[in-house]
N, C-alpha and C positions, 0 to 999 in steps of 0.2 A: 504494500500500500504506500502511495507516494507521500512525501512530506507535505505536499500541498494540502492534504486533508488536515494536517496538524495546524497549518497556518490559515485555514479557511480561505484559500485562494485557489483559483483554477490553474491547472498545469498545462492548459491548452496552448499557452503562449511560449512555453519553454521549448528550446530547440534540442530535443533529445537526439536528433540525428547528427548533431555536430560531433566532430572528432574530439578525442581526448586532448586537452589543452597542452599538457606538458608531462614530461617524465620526472617524477619526484626524486628519482635517484641520480639525476644529472648533477654533475659537480658544479659548484657555484662559479668556478673560474673557467669553465668550458665555454669557449666562444660559440660552439655549435649547439649549445643547450637551447631547447625551445623556449620561446617567450610566451607570456600570457596574452590572451586576446584583448585584455583590457589595456588599451593604449600601447600594446606591444611591449609592455614592461618585462624585464627579466623576472623570472619566477621569485627569486629571493626578494627583489624590490616589491613585487606585487604582494608578497606575504607581509611586508612591513606596512603596506597600505591597508590591508585588511585588518590590521591590529586596531585601526581607528574606526572600523565599521561595526555595525551591529547586525542582529539577526535579520531585520527587515531589509537592510541594505543588501545583505547576501541574497535574500530571496529575489529582490529586484534584479540583481546581476544575473541570477540563475535563469530568470524568466525572460529577460529582455535582451541581454547581450549574447550575440552569436558566439558559440564556442564555450560558454560558461556552464552549460547544463551538466557537464560531466567533469567540471573542474574540482579537483580534490581540495584545493585551498578554499574554494567557495563552500564546498560541502562541510569542511571542518568548521568554518565560520557559522554556517547555518545550524549545525548541531551543537555548537559550543554552549549555548544557553537557549534551548529550543522552547521551553515553557517558562515564562517570566511572571513576575508578580501581577502585572496588569492583566494577564490572561486568566488568572484564577481569583483575583480579589473580589470579595463580596458576591460570589456566585450563589444564587438561591438553590434550594434543593431541587426544584422543578427544572431549573436550567441545567443542573448537573446531571440529572437523570435522563432528560428527554430532549435536550437541544445539543447542537453540534459543538457549542462552546464548552460543554462540560465533559462528562466521562467519555463521550464519543471521541473527542479530541485526544484524550489520554490513551484510549485503546488504539487509535490510529498511530500515535507516537510509538507505543510498544511494538506494533506490527512493523514499523519502519526499521527498528533496531536489528542489526545483524553484525557479523564479524567485521564488515567493511567500515562501519561507522560508530560502533559502540564506544570506542576509545576517544571519540571526538567530544562526547558529552561531559562537560565539566561542572555544570551547575543546573539545578532544577528548582522551580518553585512549585510547592505542593498545595493542593486545594484543601479547604476545610473538610470536604466530604471524602477525601481519600481514605483508603483502608490500610490496615497493617500489611495486608498482602501486597499492596502497591509498594510499600517501603521494602518489603522483602524482595520483590522483583528488581528494584533498583540495586539492592545489595548484591544480587546474583548476576545481573546483566550489564551493569554500568561500572566497570572496574576503575575507570579514570575519574569518576565523579568525586570531587573534593569540596564542593560547596552546595549547601542545601538551604533553601529559603522556606521557612515555616511560618512566615508572617501572617498568611491568610488563615492559619489554624488558630481558633480561639478556644477558650476553656469551656464554654457553655453552649448547649443546643436546646432549643425549645420544640423540637420536632420528634416524631416517633422513631427517628433513626437511632439505632444502637451505635454508640461511639466508643472508641477505644480510649484508654487512659495513657498518660505519659509513662507510667510505670510499665504497662504492657508493651508499649512501643520500644522502650529501652531494652526490655528483656528479649524482644523478638529480633532486633536488628543491632546487636552489639558490634558486629564487624563494620557495618555501614557508618555508624557514628564514630567508631574508633579510628577511621581513616579520614574523617572530615578535617579540613583545615580552615573552613569558613562556615559559619552558621548564622542565619538571620532569623530572628524570632520577634513576635509581638511582645510588648512590654508586659511581663508577667505580674508586675506589681501595681497595675492600674486597673481596678475593677471596672470602671465605666467602659474602658476599651474592649473588654470581653463581654460585658452585659449588653452593649449596643447591638450585638449580633441578633438580639431578639427582634429588632425591627427589620433587619435585612434578610435573615434566614428563617423567620418564623414560618410554620407550616400553615398558618391561617386556619387553624382548627381549634375550637374552644376546648377540646379535650386535652390539648397539649400546650398548656400555658405554663406559667411560672412554676407552680408546685410540681410539675412533671419534668422540670428541667433536669438535664443530666450534665455532670461535670467530669472533665478529664482528670480532675484531682481526687476523685472519689475513693481511690485506694492507695493514695500516696501523697503526692504534692505537685508543685508547679513544674513547669518545664525546666526551671533552673535547678531544682532539687533532683529531678529524675534523669534529665537528658545530659546536662552539663558534665556530671561526673564520668559518663562513659565516653565523652569526647576527649580522649586522652592526648590527641595530637592537635587540638584546636589552636589556631593562631589568630584568627579574627572573629570577633563577636559583634554582630550588628543588631541594634535594637530599634524598632519602629514604634511610634506612638502617635496617635491622632489627638488633636486638641479636644479635650472633653467639654470645654466650655464652662466648667464649674469654677466659681471664684471664691468659694468658702470651704475650707478644710478643717476638720477637727483633728485631735491628736492621733486617733486611730488611723485616719486617712493619711496623715503625714507619715506614719510608720509604714503603711502599706506602699505608698508611692515613692518613698525615699529609702527607708531602712531596708525593706525587702528587696529593692532594686540593687542597692549597694552590696548588701550581704549575699545576695544571690550570685553576684560576680566574685566577690572576694572569697567566699567559702566553697564554691562549687566548681569554678573553672580551673583547668590545669595550669601549671606553671608555664606551659608553652604559649599561653595567650600573651600576645604583645601588642595587638591593635584592637581598639574599641571604636566602633562606628555607631554614633548616636544620631538618628535622623532628625530628631526634633529637639526643640529648645528646652522644654521643661525638664526632661531627664538629664540633659547636659548640666543644667543648674544643680539638680539634685546630686549628681555624682560628684561634681567638683566642690560642692559645699560641705561634703562630709569627709570620707576617709580615702580619698584617692591616693594619699601618700603611702598607704599600706600595700599598694599594688606594685611590688618590687620590679616585676618584669614588664610592666606596661610602658611602652615607648612611644606609641602613636595613638592619637585620638582624633577621629574625624567627626565633625559636628555639622548638623544641618542648618548652617547659617542661611542658606538660600531659602529653604522652606520657611524659616521663621520670618524672614523679610518679606517673602512673597505672601505669606499668610496675613501679615500686617498691612499689606498694600490695600486690601479691601475691607479691613477691619480697623476700628479704633482710629480713624483718620484724625479726629479732633484731639484725642488724648487717650491715655491708657486707662484700663479698668483694673485697679489693683486687686490682687488676691487678698483674702483675709483668713486668719487663723483663729479658730474658736476653741476654747478649752472643752475637754470631754472626750470620751472614747467610745461613745455609743455608735452602733452601726445597724443597718437594716437586717431583718431576718434573712433576706435572700443573699446577703453577703457572707453568711456562715460558711458556705461551701468554698469561698475564696480565702477565708481567714486561716492562716497557718498556725495560729495560737502563739505567735512569738512576741506579741505586743507586751504581754505581762512581764516577760523576762528581758526586754530591751532596756538598757540603762541610759539611753540617750534622752536628753531634755527635748521632747517633741514640740513644745511651744516655741522654745528658742530656735530649734532647728527649722521649724516650719516658717517662722518669720524670716530667717536667714535665707531659706531656699525659695519659698513660694512668693513672698511679697516682692514684686518687681519682675516676675516672670513675664507679665504682659505689659511691663512699663516701657519707658522710652528707649531710644537708641543709645542714650547715655549709659543706661544700665548694662546693655550688651557690651559696650566698650569697656566699662569698668570691670565686668566679669573677665573679659579677654585679658585685660591688663593684669588683673589679679592672679589668674591661674598661670599665666606665663611666668610671673614672679614666684608664685608659691611652688610650682612644679617645673623647675627649669629642665629636668631630665625628660619631660614629656613634650613631644612635638604635637602641636595642635594645628589642624588645618581643616578647611571646609570640604564637604563631600563633593560638591560640584562647584564649578566656576561661578564667581560673583560678578563677572565683568559687565553683563548687561542687565543686572537686576534693576527693575523699575520701582522707584519709591516716590511717595508723595513728599514734598518738602517738610511737611509736618512730622514725618517719621524721624527726621533728624533733629528736630527741635521740639520743645514743649511750648505750646502757645496758649494754654488754658490759664484762666485766672486761678490763683491759689485759693484753697479752702481755708478760711481763717485769715488772720492778720499776718502771720509769719510765713515766709517762703520756705518750703522744704527744699532739701538738696536736689530732689528730682525735678522740682519746678524752677530751679535757678538756671536751667540749661540754656546756654547761648543768649544770655542777657547782655546785650551790647552796651547798655548803660552802666553795667557794673562788672567790667571785665575781670576784676580781682576775684569775683566769686563764680565766674563762668567756668563750668567744667571743661569746656574745650580749650580753655587757656592753660589747663594743667598739663604737665609733661606726660603723665601717665596716659591720659586720653589721646593726646597727640601721637604717642608711641603706638597705641592700639590702632589708631587710624592708619598710621604708617605701615603697621603689620598687615592690616587688611589689604592695603594697596600693593605692597611688595610681595607678600606670601600668598595672598588669596586672590590676586588680580582683581581686587574690588574697584570697580569703576561705575558708580551708580548713574542711572538716568532719572532725572527729576521730572515727573509728570506734572505739567502746568495746567491741567484741565480745570480744576476747581478754582484756580487763581485767575482764569480768563473771564472775568466778569466785572463790569463797571461798578457793580454794587458790592464787590467783595469787601468784607467777609459776610455780608448779610445773606449771600446766596447759600451759605453752608447751613447744615442742620443745626438747629439751636439747642442741641442736647447738652452742650457744655458752653459755659461762658468763656469767650476768647479774651485775650489781652487786647488793648487798643490796636487798631490797624497799624499805626506807625511802629509800635513795639514788635508786632508780628513780623513786619517786613524787615526791620533792622536786625532781628534775630536770624532770619533767613540769610540776610546779607553777610552777617558775621560768620555763619556756618560756611557759606560758599567761599569767603575769603580764607577760612581755615583750610578748606579742601585745596584751594589753589596753592597755599603756602606749603602744602605737602606734596605738590606735583600731581595731585589727583585732578584729572580734567573735569570741567563743569559741563555737563551734558543736559540739555533741556529738550523735552519732548512735548509737542503740541499734537494731540490727536491719538493718544493711547487709549482708545476705547476698549471696553471689555466685551466678551461674547454676549453678555446680557443686554447690551445696548439694543433698543428696539429698532427694527428696520423700517418703521413708519413713524409719522409724527412730524409736525412742522419744523422742529429744530432738532430732530433726533441725531443728525450727523453734521450740524452746522455750528459755527462759532460766534457769529456776529448778529445775534438777535437784538430786537429793541430792548431797552432797559427801563425798568420802572424807577422813577426818581421823584424827588420832592422839589417843588419850586416855591421860593419865598420863605418867610420866617413866620413862626407862630405869632399871633393866632391865625394868620392868613395863609398858612402853608397849604399847598395843594398837591395832590398826587397827579402824576402825568407819565406818559409813555414816550420816551425820547429815543432817537436813533443812537446806536452805540458810538462811543467815542474811542473805543479800543484802549481803555485805561486798564491794562492787564498786569499791572504791578511788576513790571520788568525794569523800571528805570534804575533802581538801586543795584541790580545785579547784571544788567545787560553788558557793561564793560568787562565783566568777569567771565562771560560765557565763552566756552571753547567750541561747542558743537550745538547746533540747533536742528531738530527734526520736525518737519511739518507733514502730516499725512491725513488723508481723508479715508473713511470707510468706502468700500466699493459701491455701496448702495446710495451714495450721495446723489441727489438731495434728500432721498429717503422718504418722500411724501407718498409716492404711488405704491410703495411696497413691492414685494416679489410675486404677488399673485397676478399682476397685470401681464398680459401676453405681449403688449406693445412696449418697445423700448424707447419710444418717443418721449421726450421730456415735456411735461405739461406746461401751460402758460403760468400757472401758479408757482411751479417749481422754477421756472425761468426767472420769475421775479425774485424768488428767494436767492438764486445764484447772483443776480445783480446786486442784491443787498449784501451778499457775502463779498463780492468784489470791492464794493465801497468800504466795507469793513477792513479788508486787507490794505487798502490804500491808506486808511487812517493808521493801521498798525505799523506799516513801514514808514509812514511819515513821522510817527512818534518814536519808533525804536531803531530803525535801520542804522542810522549814523551813530548810535550808541554802542553797537556791537564792535568795538574797536579791537577786540582780541579774538573775534570769531575766526575759526580755521576750517569749519566744515558746515555746510548748509545742505540738508537732505530734504527733498520735496517729492511727495507722492500725491499729486493733486490733479483735479480735472484740468484739461487743457485750456478751457476758457478762463479759469482762474489764473493759471500759469501765464497765459498770454497777457492777461490784464496786469500781472506783476511787471511786465516789461514797460508799462506806462507809468510805473512808480519811480519818480526821480530819485528818491532817497535810496531805494533798493539798488538802482543802477549805480549810484555813487558808492555804495558799500562794495559792490562787485567790480568796481572800475580798476582796482589795483591789478597790475599785470601778472602778479603771482597767482591770481585765481585761475583755476582750470575747471572744466566741466565734464563730468561723466554722464553721457546720455544713454539710458537703457532703452532699447527698442521696445515700443509698446504694442507691437503687432500681436503679441501673445496675451493681450488683456483678457481674452476669453479663457485663457489658461492662467488664472491669476496666481498660480503657484510660482510663476516666474519672479514674483517679488521675493520669494523666500531665499534667504542667504545673500540677497543683493543689498538689503536695507536693514537698518538697525532693528526695527520692530517687525517681527514676522507677521505676515498677513494671516497666518493660521489663527492668530488670536481672534480674528473676526469670522472664522469659518469661511474664508473667501473661496476656498477650493470648490465649494459647492454652488457658487454664485457666478453670474455673468454681469459684466459691467453694463450700466445703462448710459454711461458717458465715456467719452474718450479721455484717457488719463495720460499724464506724462510722468516720467521718473527721471529725476535729475539729482546729481550730487555735485555741488560746488565745493571745491577744496583748494587749500593752499598748503604747501609744505614748509613754509617759513614760519617762525614763531614771532616775528616782529610785530609790534603794535601798528595797526592801520592808522594812516594819517587821515582822520575824518574830522569834519567840522559840524558837530551836532547843532541843530537849530535851537535858538533860545538858550545859548550857553550861559547867559547872564542870570538865568533863573535858577533857583534851588532845585534839588531833586524832586521835592514834593510838588513844587510849582510846575516843573516840566511834566510830571506824571498827571497832574490835574488840568493842564493847559488844554483849552478847547481847540480842535482842529476844524477849520471852517470848510464849507463845501468848495470854496474857491481854491483852497490849498490842494484838494484831491481831484480837481477837475482834470480830465484826460484830453482836453482839446488843445493843450499847449503844444507848440511845435518844438520838439526836443530832438537832438541828434540821435541816430540809431545806436543801440548798445550792441556790443559784440555777442552777447548771449541772447539778445532779442532783436535781431536785424529786422528792418522793416519788411523786406521781402518775405521772410519767414512768417511774419505776422499775417501778411496778406494771403500767403498760401494756406495757413491754418484756417483763416476765415473762409476762404473759398471752399476748402474741403468740408468744413462744417455746414456751409450752405448747401452743397451738393448732397451731403448725407441727409439733411432735412427734406430736400426735394424727393429723394428716393423713398424715404419713409412715408411721405404723403402720397406717393404714387401707388404703393402697395395696397392700402385699403381700397383705393379706387378700382384697381384691377380685380380685386376679390369681389367688389360689388358688381362689376360688369359681368363677371362669370355667373354670379347668382342670378342676374337678370336674364 
C-alpha cells in the first residue's frame, strides 16, 4: 500500500516510471557519480539540502519532480517522521474509528513498512486512541526509531473505550522505551490539560460522563513515574502544555503544577538527560523558579518563546491579567484520580513558591526579560535558547510596554516599564534588561515586527477596548518611542507592519480591509461641543518614531475592498467599492504627506497593494522625494500569478497564508514591490513644518489642496508617466471586457 494513503494524497501525479535517480554506493569524489534530478545537484549536496526539508516537502518532490518517485534520499526524508503531532492531535473517537485521518491512516502506514524503509523511521507521534499492540508493533518493526511523541495521549477518557495505563505500557514495551533518546509528553502535572479532553473526545452519550471516566493512572501513577524510569538512554525530554486560562491557584494546585513537574524530572529521569525542551511559558517559569540547580547533567534548555509571544499577540493587548495565589489545599472530587498524594509530604512553602512562579506568568514583556536575565545568571552552566526562530515574530507595541494606569497611588515595578519621564526607574534602562534584549537578538535572532493596526486611527486611543484605563496618549507614545530607541541602540532593526490582518478578519463589510475611514470627532468646546463625522487626517501616531524606522511593510488582504464578499460570481468592482478605493487613495496621500519625509532612516519599503492605489502613490510628492535618493533600488515581483496567490509566500515579510489566500482569487489587480537600499546613511530629507513640535506636526491638518493630484510634477523613476498611462489603459480595457461578458450571456439567452 502506497505512502500516499498515509498522507491522504493521490499518487496519480507521481512518476513511478522514472528511472532510479542515483547509486547510493557511489563514492563522493567520483566524477562519474550520478547526480540528482533536483537541479542536477550531486547526491551528497542534495542530501544536505534535504536536511532542511520536511515530510510535506518530500512528498511534493516525490509527486511533482521527474525522477524523484524512486529517489532513496526523498524516501528517507518522507519516512523520517511520517506521522506528526498535527496529524493525531485532538482526534475524536469517531474520527479515529471511521475516517481516513484516524486508524485507517495508521494501518496504511504499517502496511507500507518493509525491509527497504523500516530503518528510515526515526520519530513517530502516537494518537490518544492507540493501543498497547501498536506500541509493540513499533518495538518489533521500527528498529531505528529513537524519538516518540506522546503529547496527544492524555490521562483521562470519558468514553466507553477501554484504555491502557502507563504502568501496563511500560511493562509491555521495555525495549522500545529503553532505546529512546527523545520523548515528548503532555505536561503530567497540569490537571486542566488532561481534563479538557472531555470536550474534545467525549462520546456524547449520557451514560459515559464524568463518574464513568477512566484514568491511565488507575494502577500506578503518571507518565513521569511509570515511563521515565524505563527510558534508560533518554537524552531529550520535551514537555507541551496549553494555556489553561485559569488565573487563580491554591496551594494544592501550585504543588500539582510546579512541584510534581519538577520532581517528576529530577526523581525519575536518567542521568543521561541533558536537554529539556519546554514548549510553553508557564512550565518554563515553574522549572527555573524552583530546583533547576539540582539537575547536574542538564546542559541545554529550549523554551517556547515564540509560542508565548504569538499567544500574547491576540490576547491581553491592553495589559496583563495577573495570576493570583489563594491559601488552601482543597480540590474537586474529580481531581482525586490525578492526585498522587505527595502534597502532604512536600516541604516547600507553596504560597511563597506560587507567588514567585505564577504571578507574572501573563505579565509584561519586562517580566520575560527579567526571567531570561535571571536564569542566565543563576545557571551559567545551562544554555538557554528558543525552540524556533524569533526573527519574524509579530507583536503589538503594547506587548513591549505597559500602558495601563496603575491601580492605586503607587506605581508597581511592573507598571514602571518604559516611562520616558522617569528614566532612572525605567526597567529598560537597567543593564540586566538590556543584556537580555541583546541575548534575544544575538542568540535567538529576535527581530520583532511591530503591528501598527490599532494605532492607525485618528481617535487613538479611544478606538481601543475600554476594558482597562490607559495612560494619557502622550505618555503612551513617549513610552513606545523610548522602547524603539532602546531597540535601535542594541542594533535591533525597527520593523513596522501596516496590514497584518488575522484569519478572523471578515471578508465583507464597508471597512473590513481598508484603513482610511471617516473619523468620529468633536467640534467646539463645552457646553456647545458637537459630534461630527470628518474625513481622516491620517494622524496615525508615527511622528515620534518615524525617524527611527528601518523597515516598513504595507499590505492589503486579497479581498480588498471587501464589500461584495466571495459569494459574488462577478469580479467587477462595484461603484460603491470604487468610491471606497478613492477614499483610500486620498487617505494615503495624507499619510505620505504627513510621514514620508520623516522616514529618514528607512532602508526597506515593502508594498503588496492594489495597482490603482500603487499608481496613485506615484502622484504623492512626499513619497517621491523619500525615494529620490539614488541608492534606492526596486524589486518588482511579477503579478501575473495573482490567481495563484501563493506566489506571495516567501517573497514578502508576512505570509499571505495568514489570510487563507491560497483558496481565494483576486478581484483586483495587485502589485508587489520592494524598495530597498543597502547603505545605512541617514537620508537627506526636509520634513514639512520642521519648525513645529512633534505633537504639532502629528496634529497638523493636511488640506485638500496639499493632496491635490492635478499638479504638474516631473516623472519619478519608479512611477514614469508612460507606465502610469499604460496601467490606466489596461484597467480601462479590463473594465470594457467585463461589461461585454454579461451582454453576450444575455444575447445567448434571448
